[in-house]
C-alpha positions as CSV (number, residue, x, y, z in Angstrom):
1,X,178.5,66.3,90.3
2,X,175.7,68.6,91.9
3,X,176.3,70.0,95.3
4,X,173.8,70.0,98.2
5,X,171.7,72.3,100.2
6,X,172.1,72.4,103.8
7,X,168.9,73.6,105.7
8,X,170.4,75.0,108.9
9,X,168.5,76.0,112.1
10,X,170.0,79.0,113.9
11,X,169.5,80.2,117.5
12,X,166.3,82.2,118.2
13,X,168.0,84.3,120.7
14,X,170.6,82.5,122.7
15,X,173.9,82.1,120.7
16,X,174.9,79.2,123.0
17,X,172.2,77.1,121.1
18,X,174.3,77.0,118.0
19,X,175.5,73.3,117.6
20,X,178.8,72.0,116.2
21,X,176.9,70.4,113.3
22,X,175.3,73.8,112.5
23,X,178.7,75.3,112.5
24,X,180.2,72.7,110.2
25,X,177.4,73.2,107.7
26,X,178.1,76.8,107.3
27,X,181.8,75.9,106.9
28,X,181.4,73.2,104.3
29,X,179.1,75.5,102.3
30,X,180.4,77.6,99.2
31,X,177.9,80.3,100.0
32,X,175.1,81.1,102.5
33,X,171.4,81.9,101.4
34,X,169.8,83.9,104.2
35,X,166.5,85.9,104.5
36,X,168.2,89.0,105.8
37,X,172.0,89.0,105.1
38,X,172.6,91.8,107.8
39,X,171.2,89.6,110.6
40,X,173.1,86.4,109.4
41,X,176.4,88.2,108.8
42,X,176.5,89.1,112.4
43,X,176.0,85.5,113.4
44,X,178.8,84.2,111.2
45,X,181.0,86.9,112.2
46,X,180.5,86.0,115.9
47,X,181.8,82.4,115.0
48,X,184.6,83.6,112.9
49,X,183.0,82.1,109.6
50,X,183.5,84.0,106.5
51,X,181.3,83.0,103.5
52,X,179.6,84.8,100.6
53,X,176.0,85.7,101.5
54,X,172.9,85.9,99.0
55,X,169.6,87.2,100.1
56,X,166.5,85.2,99.4
57,X,163.2,86.5,100.7
58,X,159.5,86.9,99.6
59,X,160.2,89.7,97.0
60,X,163.0,88.2,95.2
61,X,162.1,84.5,94.6
62,X,163.6,84.9,91.1
63,X,167.0,84.3,92.8
64,X,165.8,80.8,93.5
65,X,166.8,79.8,89.8
66,X,170.3,81.1,90.4
67,X,170.8,79.4,93.6
68,X,169.5,76.0,92.0
69,X,171.8,76.5,89.0
70,X,174.8,77.0,91.3
71,X,174.2,74.0,93.3
72,X,173.6,71.9,90.0
73,X,177.0,73.2,88.9
74,X,178.7,71.6,92.0
75,X,178.5,74.3,94.8
76,X,176.8,73.7,98.2
77,X,175.0,76.3,100.2
78,X,173.5,76.9,103.6
79,X,169.9,78.1,103.9
80,X,169.1,80.0,107.0
81,X,166.4,82.2,108.2
82,X,166.7,85.1,110.7
83,X,166.1,82.9,113.6
84,X,165.1,79.5,114.1
85,X,164.5,76.5,111.6
86,X,164.1,77.8,108.1
87,X,161.5,76.9,105.5
88,X,158.9,76.9,108.2
89,X,156.4,79.8,107.8
90,X,159.5,81.2,105.9
91,X,160.4,82.1,102.2
92,X,162.8,79.0,102.1
93,X,159.9,76.7,101.6
94,X,159.8,77.7,97.9
95,X,163.4,77.0,97.4
96,X,163.1,73.6,99.0
97,X,160.3,72.8,96.5
98,X,162.6,73.9,93.6
99,X,165.5,71.7,95.0
100,X,163.2,68.6,95.1
101,X,161.9,69.3,91.4
102,X,165.8,69.5,90.4
103,X,166.8,66.3,92.3
104,X,169.2,68.2,94.5
105,X,170.2,66.6,97.8
106,X,168.6,68.3,100.8
107,X,170.4,67.8,104.3
108,X,168.5,69.0,107.3
109,X,170.4,70.4,110.4
110,X,168.0,70.5,113.2
111,X,168.1,73.1,115.5
112,X,166.0,75.8,117.7
113,X,162.3,76.1,116.7
114,X,160.2,78.7,118.3
115,X,157.1,76.7,117.6
116,X,158.3,73.5,119.4
117,X,160.2,75.6,122.0
118,X,157.1,77.4,123.1
119,X,154.7,74.2,122.8
120,X,157.1,72.4,125.1
121,X,156.5,74.7,128.0
122,X,153.0,75.7,127.1
123,X,151.4,73.5,129.9
124,X,148.7,72.6,127.3
125,X,148.1,69.7,125.2
126,X,150.9,68.5,122.9
127,X,149.8,65.3,121.3
128,X,148.2,67.0,118.4
129,X,148.7,70.6,117.5
130,X,148.5,73.0,114.4
131,X,150.9,75.6,113.5
132,X,149.0,78.7,112.2
133,X,152.1,81.0,111.9
134,X,151.2,84.9,111.5
135,X,147.6,86.1,111.1
136,X,147.4,88.4,107.9
137,X,147.5,92.2,108.3
138,X,144.5,92.3,105.9
139,X,141.4,92.3,107.9
140,X,139.2,90.0,105.5
141,X,142.0,87.5,105.3
142,X,142.5,87.5,109.0
143,X,138.9,87.0,109.9
144,X,138.7,84.2,107.2
145,X,141.8,82.5,109.0
146,X,140.1,82.6,112.4
147,X,136.7,81.5,111.3
148,X,138.7,78.4,109.7
149,X,140.1,77.5,113.1
150,X,137.2,78.7,115.4
151,X,136.4,75.2,116.2
152,X,139.8,73.7,115.9
153,X,140.1,70.9,118.4
154,X,143.9,70.7,118.3
155,X,146.3,73.1,120.3
156,X,146.9,76.1,118.0
157,X,150.1,78.1,117.7
158,X,150.5,81.4,116.4
159,X,153.4,83.8,116.0
160,X,152.9,87.7,116.6
161,X,154.8,90.8,116.6
162,X,154.5,93.3,119.6
163,X,152.8,96.1,117.7
164,X,150.1,93.8,116.4
165,X,149.5,91.6,119.7
166,X,146.6,93.7,121.1
167,X,144.5,93.4,117.9
168,X,145.2,89.7,117.8
169,X,144.1,89.1,121.2
170,X,141.0,91.2,120.7
171,X,140.4,88.7,117.6
172,X,140.9,85.9,119.8
173,X,138.4,87.1,122.5
174,X,135.8,87.3,119.7
175,X,136.4,84.1,117.8
176,X,137.8,81.8,120.8
177,X,136.2,83.4,123.7
178,X,137.6,85.2,126.7
179,X,138.0,82.1,128.8
180,X,139.9,79.9,126.3
181,X,143.2,79.0,127.8
182,X,146.4,80.8,126.1
183,X,149.9,80.5,126.8
184,X,151.9,83.6,126.2
185,X,155.6,83.0,125.3
186,X,157.7,86.0,124.9
187,X,161.3,86.6,123.9
188,X,162.3,82.8,124.1
189,X,165.7,81.8,125.0
190,X,166.4,85.5,125.3
191,X,167.3,87.5,128.5
192,X,163.8,88.6,129.1
193,X,162.1,85.4,128.4
194,X,158.6,84.9,129.9
195,X,156.2,82.0,129.6
196,X,152.7,82.7,131.1
197,X,149.7,80.4,131.0
198,X,146.6,82.4,131.2
199,X,143.4,83.0,129.3
200,X,142.5,85.0,126.2
201,X,140.6,87.5,128.1
202,X,143.1,88.1,130.8
203,X,146.1,88.5,128.2
204,X,143.9,91.0,126.5
205,X,143.3,93.1,129.6
206,X,147.0,92.9,130.6
207,X,148.2,94.2,127.4
208,X,145.7,96.8,126.9
209,X,147.4,98.4,130.0
210,X,151.2,97.3,129.5
211,X,152.8,97.8,126.2
212,X,153.9,94.5,124.6
213,X,157.6,94.2,124.0
214,X,159.6,91.5,122.3
215,X,158.4,88.7,119.7
216,X,155.5,86.4,120.8
217,X,154.3,83.2,120.4
218,X,150.7,82.4,121.2
219,X,149.6,78.8,122.2
220,X,145.8,78.5,122.2
221,X,143.9,75.8,123.7
222,X,141.8,73.8,121.3
223,X,138.1,73.9,121.2
224,X,136.5,71.4,123.7
225,X,133.9,68.9,122.7
226,X,131.2,70.7,124.4
227,X,132.2,73.9,122.9
228,X,132.2,72.5,119.4
229,X,128.8,70.8,119.7
230,X,126.3,72.6,117.3
231,X,125.5,76.1,118.6
232,X,122.1,77.4,117.7
233,X,120.8,81.0,117.8
234,X,118.1,79.9,119.9
235,X,120.5,78.4,122.5
236,X,122.4,81.6,122.6
237,X,119.2,83.5,122.9
238,X,118.1,81.5,126.0
239,X,121.5,82.1,127.6
240,X,121.2,85.8,126.8
241,X,117.7,86.2,128.5
242,X,119.2,84.5,131.6
243,X,121.7,87.2,131.8
244,X,119.3,89.8,131.1
245,X,117.1,88.5,134.0
246,X,120.1,88.8,136.1
247,X,120.5,92.5,135.4
248,X,122.4,92.6,132.0
249,X,121.5,94.7,129.3
250,X,120.4,93.5,126.0
251,X,123.7,94.7,124.2
252,X,125.9,93.3,127.0
253,X,124.1,90.0,126.9
254,X,124.4,89.7,123.1
255,X,128.0,90.5,123.2
256,X,128.7,88.0,125.9
257,X,127.0,85.0,124.6
258,X,128.1,85.4,120.9
259,X,131.6,85.4,121.8
260,X,133.5,82.3,120.3
261,X,130.4,81.5,118.0
262,X,129.6,82.0,114.3
263,X,127.0,84.5,115.1
264,X,127.3,88.3,115.2
265,X,126.3,90.4,117.9
266,X,123.5,91.9,115.7
267,X,122.0,88.6,115.1
268,X,121.9,87.6,118.7
269,X,120.5,91.1,119.8
270,X,117.5,90.9,117.1
271,X,116.7,87.2,118.4
272,X,116.7,88.4,122.0
273,X,114.3,91.2,121.0
274,X,112.0,88.8,119.1
275,X,112.0,86.3,122.1
276,X,111.2,89.2,124.7
277,X,108.3,90.4,122.2
278,X,106.8,86.9,122.3
279,X,107.1,86.6,126.0
280,X,104.8,89.7,126.3
C-alpha cells in the first residue's frame, strides 16, 4: 500500500507557531523533504524530532521521481519549505503535481503563511487579492510582470529580499505611481516585526535613506476605477501643460504625469513639445 505525503507549514519566524498537528506529521513520516535541509534540521532538532532529510529545490527536481517511488512503495514523507506554507511560490509545487498524477494521497497540514499573515494586518482591501511572489531579477521579465499588473484592481502581494527592495520600490513608483497605498510588512512574527501602511513614494524615500533589513512582504493597493479608465496621451499632455504653467520644467512635468501609465517619459515629452508649438 502506498504511503502519503504531508504538506507541512512551518513557522515563519516564531517557533511558538508550530502546532501539535505539524509536529505529529513530522513524527509519523519516514523521511522529510526540505528545500534546505540545513534550515529544517534546526527546526526538527529544536523539537527533538529525528528523521532522515532529503533536499528538493529548483535545481534538483529529478529527485521528485525518487520521492514518488518511495511513497508508492509504502513510505510516507513530510514536505516543508524553509518557512511558511510549502508549495506556494515554492519548488514543492512540482512535487504536488507529480503526486496527483501518481494517485498519491496528499494531506495538508495548515500553518503560517507570510502572504495571509501580512494581508490580515495590511489595512487594505482583503476581499479580493492576488499573490505575485517575487519579481524576477531579469529586467525584461520584471518589467513584463509589472506591466501585466499595472491596472490590476485587486490588492497585490509581493515578496522581496532586503538587497532588492529599493529597486522594486523604484519600479513600483514608475508603474503604480508614488501615491498608491503600500503596506510594508517586515520580519513577520520575529523580534523586529514591523507593519507600516504608507505610500509607494514615501516607502521609496524612506528606504533610500535607511538600509532595508529583514524579509519583506509588500501589499500594494489595487488600481482604482478612476485610475483604470483609458488614459490617453492627450490627457497626460494637458495635465503636464498645467504643471508647466505652474512653474514645472517640461522634463519634470513629463516624468510626473507618466508615472503609473503605459506611456514613457519621452513619449509625453514629445507630445508636450508638439502642443506647445501648436499654441504659438
